[in-house]
C-alpha positions as CSV (number, residue, x, y, z in Angstrom):
1,M,89.4,115.6,123.2
2,R,87.9,118.7,124.3
3,T,83.9,118.8,123.8
4,G,83.0,119.6,120.2
5,E,86.5,119.5,118.9
6,S,87.0,117.6,115.5
7,L,89.7,115.2,115.2
8,I,91.3,117.5,112.5
9,Q,91.2,120.4,115.0
10,A,92.9,118.1,117.5
11,L,95.5,117.0,114.9
12,R,96.1,120.4,113.9
13,R,96.8,121.5,117.7
14,E,99.1,118.2,118.2
15,L,101.0,118.9,114.9
16,W,101.7,122.6,116.4
17,E,102.5,121.5,120.2
18,E,104.6,118.4,119.1
19,T,106.5,119.8,116.1
20,G,105.7,123.8,116.1
21,L,104.4,123.0,112.3
22,F,101.4,124.6,111.2
23,P,100.8,127.3,113.8
24,E,97.0,127.7,114.9
25,G,95.0,129.3,111.9
26,A,97.5,127.8,109.3
27,E,96.0,125.5,106.8
28,V,97.3,122.1,107.2
29,P,97.4,120.0,103.9
30,L,96.2,116.7,105.4
31,E,94.7,113.7,103.7
32,G,93.0,111.0,105.6
33,P,92.7,109.1,107.8
34,V,94.6,106.9,105.5
35,A,95.1,103.9,108.0
36,L,94.1,102.6,111.3
37,V,96.0,100.3,113.4
38,D,95.0,98.3,116.8
39,S,97.9,98.1,119.5
40,I,96.3,95.5,122.1
41,S,98.6,94.3,124.9
42,P,98.5,90.8,125.4
43,E,96.3,89.1,128.1
44,S,99.6,88.2,129.9
45,A,101.0,91.9,130.0
46,P,101.0,93.4,133.6
47,K,99.0,96.4,132.5
48,R,96.4,96.3,129.9
49,K,96.6,98.8,127.0
50,H,94.6,99.1,123.9
51,V,95.7,102.2,121.8
52,V,94.1,102.8,118.2
53,H,96.5,104.6,116.0
54,V,94.7,106.9,113.4
55,I,97.1,107.7,110.7
56,F,96.8,110.9,108.4
57,A,99.1,112.1,105.5
58,A,100.4,115.8,105.6
59,D,102.2,117.6,102.9
60,V,105.4,119.0,104.8
61,S,107.5,120.2,102.0
62,G,110.1,122.8,102.8
63,S,112.7,122.9,105.4
64,L,111.9,120.9,108.7
65,E,115.0,121.7,110.5
66,D,113.5,124.0,113.0
67,V,110.9,121.2,114.1
68,A,110.7,121.6,117.8
69,S,108.0,120.4,120.5
70,Q,106.3,122.3,122.9
71,D,105.8,119.5,125.2
72,D,108.4,118.5,127.6
73,A,107.6,114.9,127.6
74,V,108.4,114.8,123.7
75,R,112.2,114.4,123.4
76,G,114.5,113.3,120.6
77,H,111.9,113.7,117.8
78,R,112.9,114.5,114.2
79,A,111.3,114.7,111.0
80,F,112.8,111.9,108.6
81,D,112.3,111.1,104.7
82,V,110.6,108.0,103.7
83,R,113.8,106.3,102.5
84,E,114.9,106.3,106.1
85,L,112.1,103.9,107.2
86,D,114.0,100.7,107.2
87,S,116.5,102.0,109.7
88,I,113.9,103.6,112.3
89,A,112.2,101.6,114.9
90,L,108.3,102.5,114.7
91,H,105.7,101.6,117.0
92,P,103.4,100.1,115.7
93,P,105.7,98.7,112.9
94,I,104.1,100.4,109.7
95,Q,107.2,101.0,107.9
96,R,106.0,98.8,104.6
97,F,102.8,100.5,104.7
98,L,104.2,104.1,104.6
99,Q,106.6,103.1,101.8
100,R,104.1,102.0,99.7
101,W,101.2,104.4,100.3
102,Q,100.4,107.0,97.4
103,P,98.2,110.0,97.7
104,G,94.7,109.1,96.9
105,D,95.0,105.5,98.2
106,P,91.8,104.4,99.9
107,A,91.9,104.1,103.7
108,V,92.8,100.9,105.2
109,Y,92.7,98.9,108.5
110,L,96.1,97.5,109.2
111,G,95.1,95.2,111.9
112,K,96.4,94.4,115.5
113,M,100.1,95.2,115.9
114,W,101.6,95.1,119.3
115,V,105.1,95.6,119.8
116,P,106.3,95.5,123.6
């Protein structure tokens, strides 16, 4: 993160870069963070890794057909409906949390989840 940049500013920037949603200066209807998850590779992994996932909720009602990334490293991404979660591989596997989460729920720590 750049010096002095807030987490929310970084999230807004990433949403714009990765999806084309919420151009700079647009108000992003965010809630959260709503959850935190640790992904810590096992000690036996050839390359040790610890990622902290900070999960926010956003109201992105309306058409998402034109979601596009400005980042060449991001390919094959798309918006999806919460009803599709069981058929999507998520890393970390937080489908159940996302299916049950409701606006206004307290923030939670979902623990350590590692999926190779």
